[in-house]
N, C-alpha and C positions, 0 to 999 in steps of 0.2 A: 504493499500500499504506500503510494507517494505522499509527500508532505501535503499537497494540496487537498487530497481525499482526507487525510487525518484532520486537518484544519476544518474542512467542510462538516466532517462528522462532530467535532469537537463544538463547532459554532451551532449546529442543529441542537446537540444536547443542551447547550447553555441557554438557547431560545426556550426550549422545553421546560427547563428549570425555572426560568423567569416566569413563565405562563403558569406553572404550577403554584409558585410563590404568590402570583397574583390572585388566584383563586382562593387559597388559604387565607392570606390577608383580607381578603373581601368579606370572607365568612366571619372572621374575627370582628372586623369593624361593624357589620350589621348585627351582630350578636352582643356586642358590648356597649356601642355607642346609641343612644337615642336618636330617633330621626329629628334632624335639625329642620324644623317647620318652615323657616322663611329662606332656606337656602336652594338656590338654582344653580345646577352644574350644566355646562355646555361643552359637549365633547364631540370632537370630529377627527376623523382620520382622512379627510379631503380637502381641508383648507388649514393653513398655518397661521391665518390673521382673521380677524372679526369681520366678517362679511356675509352676504347672503341673508337668509331668514334670521340668523343669530343677531345680525347686525342690527336689524329693525326691531327684533323683540328687546335687545339690551337698550336701544335708544328710547323705546316706550316705556320701559321700567324706569330710566333715568329721568324721563320727562315727568312722570308721576311722582317723582321722589318716594317711590315705594319702599318700605322696609325689607325688600328682598335682598339678599347677599347673594352675589353672583361669584362664581369661580369658572375657570377655563381651562381644558386640556385640549389644545389644538395642535394637529399634525398634518403635514402636507399630504401624506400617503400612508395606507397601512402597511406598505411595505418598509417604512422607515423603522428601524430597531429601536426599541424603548428600552430605556436604563431601569434598574431596580427602583430608582427614586420615582420615575414616571409611572411605573407599574403601581407603586404604592400611593401615589396621589390620586390616580384614576380609580383605584379600589376604594380609598377613602371617600371620594366623591360620589361614586356609585352606592357605596353602602351605606352612607350617612345622610345624603341630601334628600330633601322632600321631593325635589323635581329634578329629574336627569333628562336632559335634551340631547337628542342627536340627530343629525341632518343627513345621514347617508348611511351606507352600509358600514356597520360598526361591529366587527367579529369578536372582540373582546367581550362584550356585554351578552351575546347569546347563550352561553352555557350558564349564565347565573340564574338563580332564583331571586327575583326582584322582592324586597321585603314588604310586608303589609304596611299600608299606609303611605306608601311612596308610589311615585309615578316615573315610568320610563316613557318619555314621550318622543316619538318621531316626528319631526317637523320636515319631511322630505324635501330635498333640494330642488327637485322637478316639480313643476305646476303641472296639474291634470294627469291623465293616463289614457293612453291609446294604444301603445305597443306593450305586449304583455311582459311581465317582469315576476320575479320571485317565484312563488309557488304556483302561479297561473301557467308557468312553463314546465311543470311536470310533464314528462313524456315527450317534450320536443328536445331537439338536439342541444346538448349542454344545459339541459334542464336541471333543477335541483333534485337532490334525493328527497322524496316525500317525508322521509323521517327526521330530515334536517331540523335543528333547532334554531336556525337563523330566523330572525324577525319575530318570532312567535311570542316572546316575553314583553312586546309592547303593551303597556296598559292604555295608551292614547296614541293615535296616529291623526295628524291634522291635514285636511284636504280642502280644495276649492270650491266643492259642490256636493251636494247630497246624491247627485247622479253618478258620481265616481267613487263613492264611498264602497259599493259593493266590489269595484275593482281592486280596491287598496286592500279591503279585507281579505279577498282571495289571494292577491299577491303576497301580503305579510303573513298569511295564515292565521289571522286572528278573527274574533267575532265582530261583526258589523257595528255593534253598539259601541265598540272601542274607538270607532273611526269618527271623527269630529269635523263637520264641514265649516269650519270657522274662517277659512281663507288662508291664503298663503302671505306671510308678511311681507316678503321683499316685493310683492307687487303693488305695495303701496306707493312705490315710487311713481307708478303710472298715472297717478291722480294728484300728484304735487307739482303744479306747474311752476313753482318758483324753483324747486329743486332741479326739475327737468331742465329749465332754461340755464341754470348754473352749470349742470353736467355738460350740456350741449356747447356751451361757451368755452368751458375747460378743454373739452375734446378737440374742438376746432382749433384751439390755441396749440395743442400737443400734436395732432394730426392734421396739419397745414394742408395736406393733399385733398382733403375733403372739403375745403372752403370753396363756396360757390359751385359745387358739383352736386349731380345727383347721385345718391350713395346706394350701391347694390352691396349687400352682405351675404356671403355664402357661407352658411352654417349647418353642416350636415352633421350627422351622428357618425360613430366610428363602424368599421367592420372588423370581425375577428371575435374571438371568445371573450375577451376582457382587456384589462390594463395591460397585461404583459405581451399581448401579440396584437394590440389593436392597429389599424391603418386605414387609410382611405384610398380608392382606386383613382389615382389622379389621372390615369390614362383616359378616363372617361371625358376629360376636359379638353377642349380644343381651344388653346390660349389665343390663337391667331384669330380664330373665327369669332369669339368674343370681343376681342380688341376692335377688329375692323368693323364690327356691327354697332358696337355700343360706344366706343370713344368718341365718334363723331356727334353722338346725342348728348353728349355732356356728361355721361357717367364716369365714375371710378368705381372699381370692383374689389372689394375686401373680403378676405379669408378669415374666418374665426373657426379653426378647426377643434374638435373635441379635445379636451386635455389629455385624454388617453393616446392620441395621435402624435407621436414624437417626431415623425418625418416631416421635414419642412416642406411647404408648398413650393414645387419646382417653377417658379416663375421665370420665364425667359427674361434674360436682361433687356433685351429690345423693347419689352412692354412694361418695364419698371416704372413708368410714369402713369400707368393705368391699374395694374394689379398690386395690392398691398397685403402683406401677411400681418394681421393685427392678433394673432392667436395667443399671443403674451399677454393680452388684456385679461385681467382676472374676472371682471364683471361683464359678462356679456349684455346685461340689461341697459349698462350705460351706452354701449354701442347700438343697442337697437333704437335709441333716442335720435340718433343721427342717421337712421337707415330709411330710405325711401322706399326700398323693395328688397324683401327677404327672400332668399332661395335656401330652402332646406329639403329634407327627406321625410326622416322619421324622429326627429329630434323634438323634445319637448318644448323647445325655444319658441315654437309656434304660439303657445299659451300665453307667454308674457307679450309676444309681438302683436298678438290679435287685440290686446288693450289699447294699442296705439290707433287701431281702426285702419291700418295701411295694407297695402297688397302683398301677398306672398305667392310663391311659386314652389312647387314640390317637384324636385328633380330625382326621380326614382328609377333608373334603368335596371334595378334588380328587385323589383317589387314583388314578383311571383316567387323569387328565392326567399325574399325577406318574410314574406307571408308564411312560407313552408317551414322556415326554420325559427322564426321568432313569432310571429302571428300577431294579431291585434284584438283589442276588445270589441272594438266596433269596425265595420267593414271600412277599409281604408278611402276608398272612392267617395263613401258618404261623409266621411269624417273631415277630410281637410278642407279648408276654406278658401281654395285657390285652385288653379289648374295643375294637372299632373302632366309631367314630360319625362320622356325616357331616352331622349338624345339631344345633341347639340342644336340641329335646326329647330327642334321643338321648343327647347329653351329659350333660343333667341327670339323665336317669334312670340312666345308667351311674354317675354320681357317688353317687346315691342308694342304688344297689345295690353299691357298691364293696366292702363288708364281705363279699360273697358270693363274690368271685373265687376261682378255683382256684389253689392253689400248686404244682400239679404242673406246669403249663405254665411258670411262672417258674422252677421248679427245673430244667427241660430247657433253658430258655434258659441259665441260668448254666452248665450243664455243656457246652454247645456252644461257648460264647463265652470261657470262662475254663478253662485249662488247671490253674491253681493258684490256689485261694481261700484264700490264707495271708497276705496283707499283705507279702510278702517280694519283691516285684517290684523294688523299687529295690535290694536286695541282690543279687539275681541279675544285675542289670545290671552293677553294680560289680564283682562277681565276674568277669564277662565281661571287663570292663576290665583287671582285675588279671592275667587269664591271656591277654589279648590275643585272647579268644573261642576259645583252644585248645580248651576242653572241648567246643566246638560243631563243630569241624572234623573 
């Protein structure tokens, strides 16, 4: 056995020891320490700074000067190794806090039995649900083991609409009465005109190439099984055809690839004054505010963008394959609030005709996926914390 294999084996053993330590110390904390009634813990393995739903919830708590005491354990990825100190901190927060909030897949928490009189609340990062996820994919390629413990111990899950509550209950493997249609906190941005104007001004100063241009944002989801092998088939794109058709019309074309996709967009240098890769921007919602036309496929970004009541196009060359391997909660053709295209000529034509899209389908989409179009989702969530979800029981 060579040194690398020995090192890898020792490292694997070391990681297992740390996880065993985490579970033991968690049981000790929850057995010995009373529930800290006003404590709210924010845990994430998908963001290293305060953003998304967490940011809006924290801002609302601070705005009210509520007595909640907040603590944070934020990591950029669940592949990032955790120290014994970090495991101790996370175990303490889960084991003793009244409210524990997660915003994405969080594998550390799933084997744990959540103590009585405490809440494990999933404030899922994505808005709405149309492509199947979690236990809805049992039996599909790369679907989960039906005996898996993932997601099942959420005591609450926060969603945008009563219509999607059954989808989330199925995906998380929890009872529907644990799913609360309070709205998605980070969508409050789209109802705050002052903040929207400030963000647009800031972005135009930072991204000078969008000034006095019509902005197309290309924001597809990834292909592949997950974070370790995610990719996007850039060969589907004809950079020359897009440039030649759209640059004369006053457009610039921005790429915001899924964070799992590590391969940079292969923008030809000759078109570098038309195509721009802005994938490093953390919050796509900010970019949406400067976007005149969104091109996506199966990404949940369409939910946020629809709140701006602007036009979208769905570029889905692999729709049949995606339907067979991932599938949807509703029929894709009925779901999307814009034209579906499968090739470059169709995409260019849809862009050129985007001003003629119907607003009726977009409004129907909004009415189904959002119970409340009022920018008060953060307030409703903090109201629920203040009453211990009593008004929902």
